[in-house]
PDB file as gemmi writes it, atoms N, CA and C in Angstrom:
CRYST1    1.000    1.000    1.000  90.00  90.00  90.00 P 1                      
ATOM      1  N   MET A   1     -16.120 151.955  56.404  1.00  0.00           N  
ATOM      2  CA  MET A   1     -15.177 153.019  56.674  1.00  0.00           C  
ATOM      3  C   MET A   1     -15.420 153.502  58.093  1.00  0.00           C  
ATOM      4  N   ILE A   2     -14.361 153.540  58.855  1.00  0.00           N  
ATOM      5  CA  ILE A   2     -14.433 154.027  60.234  1.00  0.00           C  
ATOM      6  C   ILE A   2     -13.675 155.340  60.302  1.00  0.00           C  
ATOM      7  N   ILE A   3     -14.308 156.376  60.832  1.00  0.00           N  
ATOM      8  CA  ILE A   3     -13.645 157.660  61.044  1.00  0.00           C  
ATOM      9  C   ILE A   3     -13.361 157.767  62.537  1.00  0.00           C  
ATOM     10  N   VAL A   4     -12.091 157.910  62.890  1.00  0.00           N  
ATOM     11  CA  VAL A   4     -11.672 157.951  64.290  1.00  0.00           C  
ATOM     12  C   VAL A   4     -11.590 159.402  64.731  1.00  0.00           C  
ATOM     13  N   CYS A   5     -12.359 159.752  65.763  1.00  0.00           N  
ATOM     14  CA  CYS A   5     -12.431 161.136  66.239  1.00  0.00           C  
ATOM     15  C   CYS A   5     -12.178 161.204  67.737  1.00  0.00           C  
ATOM     16  N   GLY A   6     -11.810 162.393  68.197  1.00  0.00           N  
ATOM     17  CA  GLY A   6     -11.642 162.646  69.627  1.00  0.00           C  
ATOM     18  C   GLY A   6     -11.926 164.105  69.904  1.00  0.00           C  
ATOM     19  N   LEU A   7     -12.252 164.409  71.150  1.00  0.00           N  
ATOM     20  CA  LEU A   7     -12.521 165.790  71.542  1.00  0.00           C  
ATOM     21  C   LEU A   7     -11.268 166.644  71.397  1.00  0.00           C  
ATOM     22  N   LYS A   8     -11.405 167.820  70.819  1.00  0.00           N  
ATOM     23  CA  LYS A   8     -10.271 168.745  70.700  1.00  0.00           C  
ATOM     24  C   LYS A   8      -9.863 169.215  72.089  1.00  0.00           C  
ATOM     25  N   GLY A   9      -8.564 169.330  72.328  1.00  0.00           N  
ATOM     26  CA  GLY A   9      -8.052 169.850  73.582  1.00  0.00           C  
ATOM     27  C   GLY A   9      -8.260 168.935  74.781  1.00  0.00           C  
ATOM     28  N   ARG A  10      -8.669 167.726  74.558  1.00  0.00           N  
ATOM     29  CA  ARG A  10      -8.950 166.795  75.659  1.00  0.00           C  
ATOM     30  C   ARG A  10      -7.666 166.236  76.271  1.00  0.00           C  
ATOM     31  N   HIS A  11      -6.643 166.061  75.487  1.00  0.00           N  
ATOM     32  CA  HIS A  11      -5.404 165.445  75.944  1.00  0.00           C  
ATOM     33  C   HIS A  11      -4.223 166.346  75.609  1.00  0.00           C  
ATOM     34  N   SER A  12      -3.141 166.181  76.377  1.00  0.00           N  
ATOM     35  CA  SER A  12      -1.953 166.985  76.111  1.00  0.00           C  
ATOM     36  C   SER A  12      -1.263 166.573  74.815  1.00  0.00           C  
ATOM     37  N   SER A  13      -1.439 165.320  74.417  1.00  0.00           N  
ATOM     38  CA  SER A  13      -0.882 164.869  73.143  1.00  0.00           C  
ATOM     39  C   SER A  13      -2.049 164.393  72.265  1.00  0.00           C  
ATOM     40  N   PRO A  14      -2.467 165.234  71.335  1.00  0.00           N  
ATOM     41  CA  PRO A  14      -3.604 164.852  70.502  1.00  0.00           C  
ATOM     42  C   PRO A  14      -3.405 163.485  69.860  1.00  0.00           C  
ATOM     43  N   GLY A  15      -4.386 162.649  70.004  1.00  0.00           N  
ATOM     44  CA  GLY A  15      -4.309 161.322  69.422  1.00  0.00           C  
ATOM     45  C   GLY A  15      -3.590 160.307  70.278  1.00  0.00           C  
ATOM     46  N   GLY A  16      -3.014 160.751  71.415  1.00  0.00           N  
ATOM     47  CA  GLY A  16      -2.228 159.855  72.256  1.00  0.00           C  
ATOM     48  C   GLY A  16      -3.002 158.655  72.760  1.00  0.00           C  
ATOM     49  N   SER A  17      -4.283 158.832  73.024  1.00  0.00           N  
ATOM     50  CA  SER A  17      -5.074 157.686  73.470  1.00  0.00           C  
ATOM     51  C   SER A  17      -5.871 157.084  72.321  1.00  0.00           C  
ATOM     52  N   VAL A  18      -5.904 157.783  71.196  1.00  0.00           N  
ATOM     53  CA  VAL A  18      -6.670 157.313  70.044  1.00  0.00           C  
ATOM     54  C   VAL A  18      -5.901 156.245  69.267  1.00  0.00           C  
ATOM     55  N   PHE A  19      -4.634 156.472  68.998  1.00  0.00           N  
ATOM     56  CA  PHE A  19      -3.894 155.554  68.136  1.00  0.00           C  
ATOM     57  C   PHE A  19      -3.611 154.185  68.752  1.00  0.00           C  
ATOM     58  N   PRO A  20      -3.459 154.057  70.084  1.00  0.00           N  
ATOM     59  CA  PRO A  20      -3.417 152.689  70.621  1.00  0.00           C  
ATOM     60  C   PRO A  20      -4.729 151.933  70.358  1.00  0.00           C  
ATOM     61  N   ALA A  21      -5.857 152.635  70.441  1.00  0.00           N  
ATOM     62  CA  ALA A  21      -7.140 152.002  70.126  1.00  0.00           C  
ATOM     63  C   ALA A  21      -7.214 151.631  68.649  1.00  0.00           C  
ATOM     64  N   VAL A  22      -6.676 152.487  67.789  1.00  0.00           N  
ATOM     65  CA  VAL A  22      -6.646 152.196  66.354  1.00  0.00           C  
ATOM     66  C   VAL A  22      -5.808 150.941  66.096  1.00  0.00           C  
ATOM     67  N   GLN A  23      -4.669 150.836  66.763  1.00  0.00           N  
ATOM     68  CA  GLN A  23      -3.833 149.649  66.589  1.00  0.00           C  
ATOM     69  C   GLN A  23      -4.604 148.393  66.995  1.00  0.00           C  
ATOM     70  N   ASN A  24      -5.306 148.450  68.118  1.00  0.00           N  
ATOM     71  CA  ASN A  24      -6.091 147.295  68.551  1.00  0.00           C  
ATOM     72  C   ASN A  24      -7.183 146.963  67.535  1.00  0.00           C  
ATOM     73  N   LEU A  25      -7.800 147.975  66.958  1.00  0.00           N  
ATOM     74  CA  LEU A  25      -8.812 147.745  65.939  1.00  0.00           C  
ATOM     75  C   LEU A  25      -8.200 147.052  64.724  1.00  0.00           C  
ATOM     76  N   LEU A  26      -7.028 147.498  64.295  1.00  0.00           N  
ATOM     77  CA  LEU A  26      -6.363 146.879  63.145  1.00  0.00           C  
ATOM     78  C   LEU A  26      -6.002 145.421  63.428  1.00  0.00           C  
ATOM     79  N   LEU A  27      -5.526 145.143  64.642  1.00  0.00           N  
ATOM     80  CA  LEU A  27      -5.189 143.768  65.005  1.00  0.00           C  
ATOM     81  C   LEU A  27      -6.441 142.891  65.057  1.00  0.00           C  
ATOM     82  N   ALA A  28      -7.524 143.432  65.600  1.00  0.00           N  
ATOM     83  CA  ALA A  28      -8.773 142.675  65.671  1.00  0.00           C  
ATOM     84  C   ALA A  28      -9.321 142.402  64.275  1.00  0.00           C  
ATOM     85  N   ALA A  29      -9.235 143.387  63.389  1.00  0.00           N  
ATOM     86  CA  ALA A  29      -9.704 143.190  62.015  1.00  0.00           C  
ATOM     87  C   ALA A  29      -8.926 142.061  61.355  1.00  0.00           C  
ATOM     88  N   ARG A  30      -7.627 142.065  61.512  1.00  0.00           N  
ATOM     89  CA  ARG A  30      -6.806 141.005  60.906  1.00  0.00           C  
ATOM     90  C   ARG A  30      -7.178 139.644  61.466  1.00  0.00           C  
ATOM     91  N   ALA A  31      -7.394 139.573  62.778  1.00  0.00           N  
ATOM     92  CA  ALA A  31      -7.760 138.302  63.417  1.00  0.00           C  
ATOM     93  C   ALA A  31      -9.091 137.775  62.874  1.00  0.00           C  
ATOM     94  N   LEU A  32      -9.950 138.678  62.417  1.00  0.00           N  
ATOM     95  CA  LEU A  32     -11.243 138.287  61.854  1.00  0.00           C  
ATOM     96  C   LEU A  32     -11.181 138.050  60.345  1.00  0.00           C  
ATOM     97  N   GLY A  33      -9.983 138.153  59.783  1.00  0.00           N  
ATOM     98  CA  GLY A  33      -9.824 137.931  58.348  1.00  0.00           C  
ATOM     99  C   GLY A  33     -10.140 139.144  57.506  1.00  0.00           C  
ATOM    100  N   LEU A  34     -10.213 140.310  58.131  1.00  0.00           N  
ATOM    101  CA  LEU A  34     -10.510 141.551  57.410  1.00  0.00           C  
ATOM    102  C   LEU A  34      -9.220 142.303  57.096  1.00  0.00           C  
ATOM    103  N   GLY A  35      -9.268 143.093  56.055  1.00  0.00           N  
ATOM    104  CA  GLY A  35      -8.168 143.980  55.739  1.00  0.00           C  
ATOM    105  C   GLY A  35      -8.522 145.370  56.228  1.00  0.00           C  
ATOM    106  N   ALA A  36      -7.566 146.090  56.781  1.00  0.00           N  
ATOM    107  CA  ALA A  36      -7.799 147.448  57.270  1.00  0.00           C  
ATOM    108  C   ALA A  36      -6.465 148.173  57.333  1.00  0.00           C  
ATOM    109  N   SER A  37      -6.514 149.492  57.170  1.00  0.00           N  
ATOM    110  CA  SER A  37      -5.295 150.286  57.301  1.00  0.00           C  
ATOM    111  C   SER A  37      -5.666 151.726  57.625  1.00  0.00           C  
ATOM    112  N   ILE A  38      -4.694 152.454  58.174  1.00  0.00           N  
ATOM    113  CA  ILE A  38      -4.910 153.861  58.489  1.00  0.00           C  
ATOM    114  C   ILE A  38      -4.803 154.667  57.201  1.00  0.00           C  
ATOM    115  N   PHE A  39      -5.742 155.572  57.018  1.00  0.00           N  
ATOM    116  CA  PHE A  39      -5.801 156.380  55.799  1.00  0.00           C  
ATOM    117  C   PHE A  39      -6.178 157.789  56.202  1.00  0.00           C  
ATOM    118  N   GLN A  40      -5.451 158.795  55.731  1.00  0.00           N  
ATOM    119  CA  GLN A  40      -5.752 160.164  56.142  1.00  0.00           C  
ATOM    120  C   GLN A  40      -6.225 161.080  55.023  1.00  0.00           C  
ATOM    121  N   LEU A  41      -6.116 160.677  53.793  1.00  0.00           N  
ATOM    122  CA  LEU A  41      -6.499 161.568  52.699  1.00  0.00           C  
ATOM    123  C   LEU A  41      -7.979 161.929  52.720  1.00  0.00           C  
ATOM    124  N   ALA A  42      -8.810 161.076  53.281  1.00  0.00           N  
ATOM    125  CA  ALA A  42     -10.251 161.323  53.293  1.00  0.00           C  
ATOM    126  C   ALA A  42     -10.673 162.301  54.385  1.00  0.00           C  
ATOM    127  N   LEU A  43      -9.722 162.880  55.115  1.00  0.00           N  
ATOM    128  CA  LEU A  43     -10.067 163.753  56.229  1.00  0.00           C  
ATOM    129  C   LEU A  43     -10.102 165.228  55.850  1.00  0.00           C  
ATOM    130  N   SER A  44     -10.436 165.526  54.625  1.00  0.00           N  
ATOM    131  CA  SER A  44     -10.529 166.918  54.198  1.00  0.00           C  
ATOM    132  C   SER A  44     -11.686 167.587  54.931  1.00  0.00           C  
ATOM    133  N   PRO A  45     -11.639 168.904  55.076  1.00  0.00           N  
ATOM    134  CA  PRO A  45     -12.739 169.610  55.739  1.00  0.00           C  
ATOM    135  C   PRO A  45     -14.105 169.319  55.093  1.00  0.00           C  
ATOM    136  N   ALA A  46     -14.121 169.148  53.788  1.00  0.00           N  
ATOM    137  CA  ALA A  46     -15.387 168.855  53.107  1.00  0.00           C  
ATOM    138  C   ALA A  46     -15.972 167.518  53.552  1.00  0.00           C  
ATOM    139  N   VAL A  47     -15.118 166.520  53.710  1.00  0.00           N  
ATOM    140  CA  VAL A  47     -15.582 165.196  54.153  1.00  0.00           C  
ATOM    141  C   VAL A  47     -16.054 165.269  55.598  1.00  0.00           C  
ATOM    142  N   ILE A  48     -15.312 165.955  56.446  1.00  0.00           N  
ATOM    143  CA  ILE A  48     -15.685 166.099  57.856  1.00  0.00           C  
ATOM    144  C   ILE A  48     -17.031 166.804  57.966  1.00  0.00           C  
ATOM    145  N   GLU A  49     -17.215 167.827  57.171  1.00  0.00           N  
ATOM    146  CA  GLU A  49     -18.491 168.549  57.167  1.00  0.00           C  
ATOM    147  C   GLU A  49     -19.626 167.652  56.669  1.00  0.00           C  
ATOM    148  N   GLU A  50     -19.380 166.911  55.613  1.00  0.00           N  
ATOM    149  CA  GLU A  50     -20.398 166.015  55.053  1.00  0.00           C  
ATOM    150  C   GLU A  50     -20.824 164.951  56.066  1.00  0.00           C  
ATOM    151  N   LEU A  51     -19.883 164.491  56.884  1.00  0.00           N  
ATOM    152  CA  LEU A  51     -20.187 163.488  57.900  1.00  0.00           C  
ATOM    153  C   LEU A  51     -20.871 164.079  59.130  1.00  0.00           C  
ATOM    154  N   GLY A  52     -20.851 165.388  59.250  1.00  0.00           N  
ATOM    155  CA  GLY A  52     -21.502 166.046  60.390  1.00  0.00           C  
ATOM    156  C   GLY A  52     -20.723 165.944  61.686  1.00  0.00           C  
ATOM    157  N   VAL A  53     -19.393 165.812  61.598  1.00  0.00           N  
ATOM    158  CA  VAL A  53     -18.571 165.754  62.808  1.00  0.00           C  
ATOM    159  C   VAL A  53     -18.645 167.119  63.504  1.00  0.00           C  
ATOM    160  N   PRO A  54     -19.077 167.146  64.776  1.00  0.00           N  
ATOM    161  CA  PRO A  54     -19.199 168.432  65.485  1.00  0.00           C  
ATOM    162  C   PRO A  54     -17.864 169.166  65.572  1.00  0.00           C  
ATOM    163  N   ASP A  55     -17.914 170.481  65.661  1.00  0.00           N  
ATOM    164  CA  ASP A  55     -16.714 171.320  65.698  1.00  0.00           C  
ATOM    165  C   ASP A  55     -15.796 171.008  66.875  1.00  0.00           C  
ATOM    166  N   GLU A  56     -16.345 170.537  67.989  1.00  0.00           N  
ATOM    167  CA  GLU A  56     -15.502 170.256  69.157  1.00  0.00           C  
ATOM    168  C   GLU A  56     -14.727 168.942  69.044  1.00  0.00           C  
ATOM    169  N   TYR A  57     -14.904 168.223  67.927  1.00  0.00           N  
ATOM    170  CA  TYR A  57     -14.183 166.977  67.685  1.00  0.00           C  
ATOM    171  C   TYR A  57     -13.166 167.138  66.573  1.00  0.00           C  
ATOM    172  N   GLN A  58     -12.098 166.378  66.677  1.00  0.00           N  
ATOM    173  CA  GLN A  58     -11.068 166.336  65.649  1.00  0.00           C  
ATOM    174  C   GLN A  58     -11.051 164.940  65.055  1.00  0.00           C  
ATOM    175  N   ALA A  59     -11.017 164.856  63.742  1.00  0.00           N  
ATOM    176  CA  ALA A  59     -10.889 163.554  63.075  1.00  0.00           C  
ATOM    177  C   ALA A  59      -9.408 163.254  62.922  1.00  0.00           C  
ATOM    178  N   TYR A  60      -8.978 162.112  63.436  1.00  0.00           N  
ATOM    179  CA  TYR A  60      -7.567 161.743  63.389  1.00  0.00           C  
ATOM    180  C   TYR A  60      -7.212 160.911  62.165  1.00  0.00           C  
ATOM    181  N   CYS A  61      -8.089 160.001  61.800  1.00  0.00           N  
ATOM    182  CA  CYS A  61      -7.818 159.173  60.640  1.00  0.00           C  
ATOM    183  C   CYS A  61      -9.095 158.443  60.232  1.00  0.00           C  
ATOM    184  N   SER A  62      -9.042 157.867  59.057  1.00  0.00           N  
ATOM    185  CA  SER A  62     -10.121 156.983  58.628  1.00  0.00           C  
ATOM    186  C   SER A  62      -9.513 155.603  58.424  1.00  0.00           C  
ATOM    187  N   ILE A  63     -10.352 154.594  58.592  1.00  0.00           N  
ATOM    188  CA  ILE A  63      -9.891 153.214  58.465  1.00  0.00           C  
ATOM    189  C   ILE A  63     -10.845 152.470  57.541  1.00  0.00           C  
ATOM    190  N   PRO A  64     -10.461 152.288  56.285  1.00  0.00           N  
ATOM    191  CA  PRO A  64     -11.281 151.433  55.424  1.00  0.00           C  
ATOM    192  C   PRO A  64     -11.131 149.980  55.874  1.00  0.00           C  
ATOM    193  N   VAL A  65     -12.228 149.265  55.947  1.00  0.00           N  
ATOM    194  CA  VAL A  65     -12.233 147.877  56.404  1.00  0.00           C  
ATOM    195  C   VAL A  65     -12.991 147.039  55.390  1.00  0.00           C  
ATOM    196  N   GLY A  66     -12.446 145.887  55.041  1.00  0.00           N  
ATOM    197  CA  GLY A  66     -13.145 145.010  54.115  1.00  0.00           C  
ATOM    198  C   GLY A  66     -12.454 143.672  53.991  1.00  0.00           C  
ATOM    199  N   TYR A  67     -13.049 142.808  53.208  1.00  0.00           N  
ATOM    200  CA  TYR A  67     -12.458 141.494  52.980  1.00  0.00           C  
ATOM    201  C   TYR A  67     -11.448 141.583  51.842  1.00  0.00           C  
ATOM    202  N   PRO A  68     -10.207 141.156  52.082  1.00  0.00           N  
ATOM    203  CA  PRO A  68      -9.185 141.224  51.030  1.00  0.00           C  
ATOM    204  C   PRO A  68      -9.467 140.206  49.924  1.00  0.00           C  
ATOM    205  N   LEU A  69      -8.980 140.506  48.731  1.00  0.00           N  
ATOM    206  CA  LEU A  69      -9.143 139.602  47.604  1.00  0.00           C  
ATOM    207  C   LEU A  69      -8.217 138.399  47.698  1.00  0.00           C  
ATOM    208  N   ASP A  70      -7.113 138.552  48.414  1.00  0.00           N  
ATOM    209  CA  ASP A  70      -6.178 137.445  48.572  1.00  0.00           C  
ATOM    210  C   ASP A  70      -6.049 137.107  50.047  1.00  0.00           C  
ATOM    211  N   ARG A  71      -5.331 136.070  50.350  1.00  0.00           N  
ATOM    212  CA  ARG A  71      -5.107 135.688  51.743  1.00  0.00           C  
ATOM    213  C   ARG A  71      -3.788 136.290  52.187  1.00  0.00           C  
ATOM    214  N   ALA A  72      -3.824 136.984  53.296  1.00  0.00           N  
ATOM    215  CA  ALA A  72      -2.632 137.677  53.778  1.00  0.00           C  
ATOM    216  C   ALA A  72      -1.563 136.716  54.285  1.00  0.00           C  
ATOM    217  N   GLY A  73      -1.964 135.612  54.869  1.00  0.00           N  
ATOM    218  CA  GLY A  73      -0.989 134.670  55.404  1.00  0.00           C  
ATOM    219  C   GLY A  73      -0.393 135.168  56.703  1.00  0.00           C  
ATOM    220  N   PRO A  74       0.563 134.441  57.221  1.00  0.00           N  
ATOM    221  CA  PRO A  74       1.143 134.826  58.507  1.00  0.00           C  
ATOM    222  C   PRO A  74       1.962 136.111  58.389  1.00  0.00           C  
ATOM    223  N   VAL A  75       2.003 136.846  59.480  1.00  0.00           N  
ATOM    224  CA  VAL A  75       2.808 138.065  59.522  1.00  0.00           C  
ATOM    225  C   VAL A  75       4.270 137.665  59.572  1.00  0.00           C  
ATOM    226  N   ARG A  76       5.085 138.307  58.759  1.00  0.00           N  
ATOM    227  CA  ARG A  76       6.520 138.032  58.767  1.00  0.00           C  
ATOM    228  C   ARG A  76       7.242 139.249  59.363  1.00  0.00           C  
ATOM    229  N   ARG A  77       8.034 138.971  60.351  1.00  0.00           N  
ATOM    230  CA  ARG A  77       8.770 140.044  61.011  1.00  0.00           C  
ATOM    231  C   ARG A  77      10.257 139.697  61.051  1.00  0.00           C  
ATOM    232  N   ARG A  78      11.074 140.745  61.058  1.00  0.00           N  
ATOM    233  CA  ARG A  78      12.515 140.529  61.195  1.00  0.00           C  
ATOM    234  C   ARG A  78      12.821 140.125  62.638  1.00  0.00           C  
ATOM    235  N   PRO A  79      13.893 139.384  62.858  1.00  0.00           N  
ATOM    236  CA  PRO A  79      14.269 138.999  64.220  1.00  0.00           C  
ATOM    237  C   PRO A  79      14.508 140.231  65.095  1.00  0.00           C  
ATOM    238  N   VAL A  80      14.190 140.102  66.384  1.00  0.00           N  
ATOM    239  CA  VAL A  80      14.320 141.211  67.328  1.00  0.00           C  
ATOM    240  C   VAL A  80      15.724 141.808  67.285  1.00  0.00           C  
ATOM    241  N   ARG A  81      16.731 140.965  67.183  1.00  0.00           N  
ATOM    242  CA  ARG A  81      18.117 141.480  67.222  1.00  0.00           C  
ATOM    243  C   ARG A  81      18.424 142.412  66.045  1.00  0.00           C  
ATOM    244  N   GLN A  82      17.615 142.356  64.996  1.00  0.00           N  
ATOM    245  CA  GLN A  82      17.832 143.244  63.846  1.00  0.00           C  
ATOM    246  C   GLN A  82      17.137 144.593  64.003  1.00  0.00           C  
ATOM    247  N   VAL A  83      16.230 144.706  64.972  1.00  0.00           N  
ATOM    248  CA  VAL A  83      15.458 145.947  65.084  1.00  0.00           C  
ATOM    249  C   VAL A  83      15.483 146.587  66.467  1.00  0.00           C  
ATOM    250  N   ALA A  84      16.066 145.910  67.468  1.00  0.00           N  
ATOM    251  CA  ALA A  84      16.121 146.455  68.823  1.00  0.00           C  
ATOM    252  C   ALA A  84      17.583 146.552  69.274  1.00  0.00           C  
ATOM    253  N   PHE A  85      17.959 147.734  69.742  1.00  0.00           N  
ATOM    254  CA  PHE A  85      19.353 147.976  70.105  1.00  0.00           C  
ATOM    255  C   PHE A  85      19.438 148.603  71.489  1.00  0.00           C  
ATOM    256  N   LYS A  86      20.635 148.638  72.058  1.00  0.00           N  
ATOM    257  CA  LYS A  86      20.855 149.229  73.373  1.00  0.00           C  
ATOM    258  C   LYS A  86      21.722 150.480  73.231  1.00  0.00           C  
ATOM    259  N   ASP A  87      21.252 151.554  73.793  1.00  0.00           N  
ATOM    260  CA  ASP A  87      21.945 152.841  73.847  1.00  0.00           C  
ATOM    261  C   ASP A  87      22.057 153.557  72.505  1.00  0.00           C  
ATOM    262  N   ARG A  88      22.495 152.863  71.457  1.00  0.00           N  
ATOM    263  CA  ARG A  88      22.664 153.489  70.145  1.00  0.00           C  
ATOM    264  C   ARG A  88      22.257 152.511  69.052  1.00  0.00           C  
ATOM    265  N   TRP A  89      21.853 153.055  67.939  1.00  0.00           N  
ATOM    266  CA  TRP A  89      21.477 152.239  66.776  1.00  0.00           C  
ATOM    267  C   TRP A  89      22.629 151.293  66.419  1.00  0.00           C  
ATOM    268  N   GLY A  90      22.306 150.029  66.257  1.00  0.00           N  
ATOM    269  CA  GLY A  90      23.291 149.050  65.832  1.00  0.00           C  
ATOM    270  C   GLY A  90      24.083 148.397  66.952  1.00  0.00           C  
ATOM    271  N   GLU A  91      23.955 148.914  68.192  1.00  0.00           N  
ATOM    272  CA  GLU A  91      24.682 148.309  69.306  1.00  0.00           C  
ATOM    273  C   GLU A  91      23.869 147.154  69.875  1.00  0.00           C  
ATOM    274  N   SER A  92      24.530 146.026  70.032  1.00  0.00           N  
ATOM    275  CA  SER A  92      23.893 144.796  70.499  1.00  0.00           C  
ATOM    276  C   SER A  92      23.224 144.991  71.854  1.00  0.00           C  
ATOM    277  N   TRP A  93      22.066 144.347  72.030  1.00  0.00           N  
ATOM    278  CA  TRP A  93      21.336 144.335  73.293  1.00  0.00           C  
ATOM    279  C   TRP A  93      21.206 142.874  73.703  1.00  0.00           C  
ATOM    280  N   ASP A  94      21.695 142.531  74.878  1.00  0.00           N  
ATOM    281  CA  ASP A  94      21.706 141.133  75.320  1.00  0.00           C  
ATOM    282  C   ASP A  94      20.329 140.482  75.227  1.00  0.00           C  
ATOM    283  N   PHE A  95      19.291 141.192  75.653  1.00  0.00           N  
ATOM    284  CA  PHE A  95      17.939 140.627  75.599  1.00  0.00           C  
ATOM    285  C   PHE A  95      17.562 140.273  74.161  1.00  0.00           C  
ATOM    286  N   ALA A  96      17.789 141.197  73.247  1.00  0.00           N  
ATOM    287  CA  ALA A  96      17.432 140.961  71.838  1.00  0.00           C  
ATOM    288  C   ALA A  96      18.251 139.820  71.249  1.00  0.00           C  
ATOM    289  N   GLU A  97      19.513 139.748  71.605  1.00  0.00           N  
ATOM    290  CA  GLU A  97      20.376 138.688  71.087  1.00  0.00           C  
ATOM    291  C   GLU A  97      19.908 137.312  71.554  1.00  0.00           C  
ATOM    292  N   GLY A  98      19.253 137.259  72.720  1.00  0.00           N  
ATOM    293  CA  GLY A  98      18.797 135.994  73.269  1.00  0.00           C  
ATOM    294  C   GLY A  98      17.455 135.516  72.732  1.00  0.00           C  
ATOM    295  N   GLN A  99      16.814 136.312  71.873  1.00  0.00           N  
ATOM    296  CA  GLN A  99      15.508 135.927  71.342  1.00  0.00           C  
ATOM    297  C   GLN A  99      15.660 134.973  70.161  1.00  0.00           C  
ATOM    298  N   PRO A 100      14.713 134.038  70.003  1.00  0.00           N  
ATOM    299  CA  PRO A 100      14.812 133.087  68.887  1.00  0.00           C  
ATOM    300  C   PRO A 100      14.712 133.796  67.537  1.00  0.00           C  
ATOM    301  N   GLU A 101      15.424 133.273  66.566  1.00  0.00           N  
ATOM    302  CA  GLU A 101      15.465 133.859  65.220  1.00  0.00           C  
ATOM    303  C   GLU A 101      14.064 134.003  64.625  1.00  0.00           C  
ATOM    304  N   GLN A 102      13.196 133.014  64.842  1.00  0.00           N  
ATOM    305  CA  GLN A 102      11.852 133.034  64.258  1.00  0.00           C  
ATOM    306  C   GLN A 102      10.866 133.776  65.150  1.00  0.00           C  
ATOM    307  N   GLY A 103      11.316 134.378  66.257  1.00  0.00           N  
ATOM    308  CA  GLY A 103      10.426 135.081  67.167  1.00  0.00           C  
ATOM    309  C   GLY A 103       9.648 134.095  68.024  1.00  0.00           C  
ATOM    310  N   LEU A 104       8.561 134.562  68.603  1.00  0.00           N  
ATOM    311  CA  LEU A 104       7.765 133.730  69.502  1.00  0.00           C  
ATOM    312  C   LEU A 104       6.459 133.290  68.855  1.00  0.00           C  
ATOM    313  N   GLN A 105       6.354 133.415  67.532  1.00  0.00           N  
ATOM    314  CA  GLN A 105       5.098 133.111  66.855  1.00  0.00           C  
ATOM    315  C   GLN A 105       4.645 131.677  67.080  1.00  0.00           C  
ATOM    316  N   ASP A 106       5.557 130.718  67.131  1.00  0.00           N  
ATOM    317  CA  ASP A 106       5.167 129.334  67.348  1.00  0.00           C  
ATOM    318  C   ASP A 106       4.585 129.132  68.750  1.00  0.00           C  
ATOM    319  N   GLU A 107       5.127 129.862  69.708  1.00  0.00           N  
ATOM    320  CA  GLU A 107       4.657 129.724  71.085  1.00  0.00           C  
ATOM    321  C   GLU A 107       3.266 130.308  71.286  1.00  0.00           C  
ATOM    322  N   TYR A 108       2.936 131.377  70.560  1.00  0.00           N  
ATOM    323  CA  TYR A 108       1.682 132.091  70.800  1.00  0.00           C  
ATOM    324  C   TYR A 108       0.643 131.913  69.699  1.00  0.00           C  
ATOM    325  N   SER A 109       0.933 131.177  68.655  1.00  0.00           N  
ATOM    326  CA  SER A 109      -0.042 131.003  67.579  1.00  0.00           C  
ATOM    327  C   SER A 109      -0.925 129.798  67.873  1.00  0.00           C  
ATOM    328  N   ALA A 110      -2.035 129.704  67.149  1.00  0.00           N  
ATOM    329  CA  ALA A 110      -2.945 128.574  67.321  1.00  0.00           C  
ATOM    330  C   ALA A 110      -2.180 127.283  67.077  1.00  0.00           C  
ATOM    331  N   GLY A 111      -2.365 126.330  67.937  1.00  0.00           N  
ATOM    332  CA  GLY A 111      -1.682 125.066  67.799  1.00  0.00           C  
ATOM    333  C   GLY A 111      -0.313 125.046  68.450  1.00  0.00           C  
ATOM    334  N   GLY A 112       0.074 126.193  69.053  1.00  0.00           N  
ATOM    335  CA  GLY A 112       1.368 126.267  69.724  1.00  0.00           C  
ATOM    336  C   GLY A 112       1.287 125.653  71.113  1.00  0.00           C  
ATOM    337  N   ALA A 113       2.144 126.093  71.984  1.00  0.00           N  
ATOM    338  CA  ALA A 113       2.199 125.543  73.346  1.00  0.00           C  
ATOM    339  C   ALA A 113       0.853 125.726  74.033  1.00  0.00           C  
ATOM    340  N   GLU A 114       0.452 124.725  74.757  1.00  0.00           N  
ATOM    341  CA  GLU A 114      -0.829 124.795  75.473  1.00  0.00           C  
ATOM    342  C   GLU A 114      -0.606 124.741  76.956  1.00  0.00           C  
TER     343      GLU A 114                                                      
END                                                                             
């Protein structure tokens, strides 16, 4: 279990520099075959006190990490044209329309273009 903390009042947007690091941690865990996800229910004041987190720190989230019982397999994502729009929701964006239906996973995955 990883508890992600940061100094209170350190940034204008609390967690603004913390959550990009959390995303990188989640991606690294997956690359290593580990399962991990953001979890906030364990951040009660009692848990924070039990862990001895100093008062000048804020706990943003906890991340349980472990080996999954099943194999996750490849990540499946919808095509860019279904999730990226120009100016307004649902309006076509030339860049998104030009992306391959299966995304770029073949180009950037192991065994892809060298």
